[in-house]
C-alpha positions, 0 to 999 in steps of 0.5 A, a space after each residue: 047396327 048389326 049384332 056381333 053375331 051377325 058380324 061372325 057367321 059370315 067371317 066364318 063363312 068367308 073362312 071355310 070358303 077359303 076367301 082371300 083374306 078369310 083365314 086371317 081375318 078369322 084369326 084376328 077376330 078371335 085371337 083374344 078369346 082363344 088366349 083368354 081361354 088358354 089363360 082361364 084353362 091353364 088357371 083352372 088346371 093349376 098350370 103356369 105357362 111361360 109366355 112362349 108356352 102360351 105362344 105355342 099352345 095358341 098356335 096349336 089350337 088354331 092348327 087344330 082348328 084349321 086341320 082337316 079342311 077346318 074340320 071343327 069349324 064346319 062342325 058349327 051348327 049355329 045353335 050357339 054363338 060362334 064364341 061359345 062354340 069356339 071357346 069350348 073347342 079351345 079349352 077341350 084342345 088345351 086340356 087334351 094337350 095338358 093331358 099329352 104333356 102329362 104322360 110324355 
């Protein structure tokens, strides 16, 4: 039986190589992690999100991850689990979003 880590790396590679279904499979695999991290970050920042705001923020996270030929994903160095790396990225993207919203 393969560990989840062994399954994530080929998934990332397929996504980065733009294999058919690669991005969709990546999103399907990590959607729950992204939503959970959004929820935790919002709670830690004492920000209450509506369903629509949560959905929009999730979309923004995946847009940021796919931006510039998936640059943020290409920076992954395999020195941690992919889930840990993504959670850090999501947290940073969400906090930047909240900070930008504050200045508007």
